[in-house]
LUMKEBA-844880 format. One record per residue (C-alpha): residue in three letters; chain; x, y, z. Coordinates in steps of 0.1 Angstrom, whole numbers. Example, Ala and Ser with C-alpha at 12.3 -4.5 7.8 and 13.67 -1.06 7.14 Angstrom:
BEGIN
+------+--------+-------+-------+-------+
| vomi | tormar |    c1 |    c2 |    c3 |
+------+--------+-------+-------+-------+
|  ALA |      A |   123 |   -45 |    78 |
|  SER |      A |   137 |   -11 |    71 |
+------+--------+-------+-------+-------+
END
This chain:
BEGIN
+------+--------+-------+-------+-------+
| vomi | tormar |    c1 |    c2 |    c3 |
+------+--------+-------+-------+-------+
|  MET |      A |   -14 |  -913 |   617 |
|  LYS |      A |    -9 |  -891 |   653 |
|  GLN |      A |   -36 |  -916 |   668 |
|  PHE |      A |   -30 |  -946 |   656 |
|  PRO |      A |   -15 |  -956 |   686 |
|  THR |      A |   -35 |  -943 |   710 |
|  ALA |      A |   -64 |  -963 |   689 |
|  LEU |      A |   -41 |  -996 |   695 |
|  PHE |      A |   -42 |  -989 |   725 |
|  ILE |      A |   -76 |  -990 |   732 |
|  VAL |      A |   -82 | -1017 |   712 |
|  GLY |      A |   -59 | -1038 |   730 |
|  VAL |      A |   -73 | -1028 |   759 |
|  LEU |      A |  -111 | -1037 |   746 |
|  LEU |      A |  -100 | -1072 |   735 |
|  LEU |      A |   -79 | -1082 |   769 |
|  MET |      A |  -115 | -1069 |   786 |
|  SER |      A |  -134 | -1086 |   761 |
|  GLY |      A |  -130 | -1122 |   782 |
|  GLY |      A |  -140 | -1112 |   812 |
|  LEU |      A |  -170 | -1094 |   800 |
|  TYR |      A |  -182 | -1123 |   779 |
|  THR |      A |  -182 | -1144 |   812 |
|  LEU |      A |  -201 | -1119 |   826 |
|  LEU |      A |  -226 | -1118 |   801 |
|  LYS |      A |  -229 | -1154 |   800 |
|  LYS |      A |  -235 | -1157 |   838 |
|  ILE |      A |  -265 | -1127 |   835 |
|  ALA |      A |  -277 | -1146 |   803 |
|  LEU |      A |  -278 | -1180 |   829 |
|  THR |      A |  -293 | -1168 |   854 |
|  ALA |      A |  -322 | -1149 |   836 |
|  ALA |      A |  -324 | -1183 |   813 |
|  HIS |      A |  -330 | -1200 |   849 |
|  PRO |      A |  -347 | -1181 |   875 |
|  LEU |      A |  -341 | -1202 |   903 |
|  VAL |      A |  -300 | -1201 |   901 |
|  LEU |      A |  -309 | -1169 |   912 |
|  THR |      A |  -318 | -1185 |   944 |
|  ALA |      A |  -286 | -1210 |   949 |
|  PRO |      A |  -252 | -1187 |   963 |
|  LEU |      A |  -229 | -1179 |   935 |
|  PRO |      A |  -190 | -1198 |   934 |
|  ALA |      A |  -162 | -1181 |   953 |
|  PRO |      A |  -143 | -1162 |   922 |
|  PRO |      A |  -114 | -1178 |   916 |
|  ALA |      A |   -84 | -1167 |   937 |
|  PHE |      A |   -50 | -1156 |   919 |
|  ASP |      A |   -17 | -1174 |   927 |
|  ALA |      A |    10 | -1156 |   926 |
|  ALA |      A |    28 | -1169 |   891 |
|  THR |      A |   -13 | -1151 |   879 |
|  VAL |      A |     0 | -1115 |   893 |
|  MET |      A |    36 | -1114 |   884 |
|  ARG |      A |    27 | -1116 |   848 |
|  MET |      A |    -1 | -1095 |   852 |
|  ALA |      A |    28 | -1069 |   870 |
|  ILE |      A |    53 | -1076 |   843 |
|  SER |      A |    27 | -1070 |   818 |
|  LEU |      A |    14 | -1040 |   826 |
|  GLY |      A |    50 | -1025 |   836 |
|  LEU |      A |    58 | -1033 |   798 |
|  LEU |      A |    25 | -1024 |   787 |
|  GLY |      A |    31 |  -987 |   801 |
|  ALA |      A |    70 |  -982 |   788 |
|  SER |      A |    61 |  -992 |   754 |
|  LEU |      A |    29 |  -972 |   752 |
|  PHE |      A |    51 |  -943 |   770 |
|  VAL |      A |    80 |  -950 |   742 |
|  ILE |      A |    50 |  -952 |   715 |
|  LEU |      A |    30 |  -919 |   729 |
|  SER |      A |    62 |  -899 |   734 |
|  LYS |      A |    75 |  -875 |   709 |
|  ARG |      A |   110 |  -875 |   719 |
|  TYR |      A |   115 |  -907 |   705 |
|  THR |      A |   124 |  -915 |   668 |
|  PRO |      A |   104 |  -939 |   644 |
|  THR |      A |   127 |  -966 |   646 |
|  ASP |      A |   134 |  -962 |   686 |
|  ARG |      A |    99 |  -975 |   689 |
|  HIS |      A |   100 | -1008 |   672 |
|  TRP |      A |   106 | -1023 |   701 |
|  ALA |      A |    75 | -1005 |   720 |
|  TYR |      A |    56 | -1016 |   687 |
|  ALA |      A |    70 | -1052 |   691 |
|  THR |      A |    63 | -1055 |   729 |
|  VAL |      A |    26 | -1040 |   729 |
|  GLY |      A |    21 | -1070 |   699 |
|  THR |      A |    42 | -1096 |   720 |
|  ILE |      A |    13 | -1089 |   749 |
|  LEU |      A |   -14 | -1090 |   727 |
|  GLY |      A |    -2 | -1121 |   717 |
|  PHE |      A |     2 | -1140 |   752 |
|  TRP |      A |   -29 | -1128 |   764 |
|  LEU |      A |   -54 | -1134 |   739 |
|  PRO |      A |   -53 | -1168 |   740 |
|  LYS |      A |   -61 | -1172 |   779 |
+------+--------+-------+-------+-------+
END
């Protein structure tokens, strides 16, 4: 049961990264299916606006604090409830995007 928080963290990171990975694989499949696309210049990636950067910074900060509490041995299980709730809220916020 000690490995559960670590496994939860790894699954969460993989789920957050899967959206970008899916987009990358889709682009590779499109360029392989249509070789003429390789000669055309790729469009510039969209620039992050300040709101998106702040959302990411706040999410990473809260995720780091939550994981510290979850993985630390000095907190009781009742103290960890908010940390698990925070991780779940962050995953719920980013997954639909």
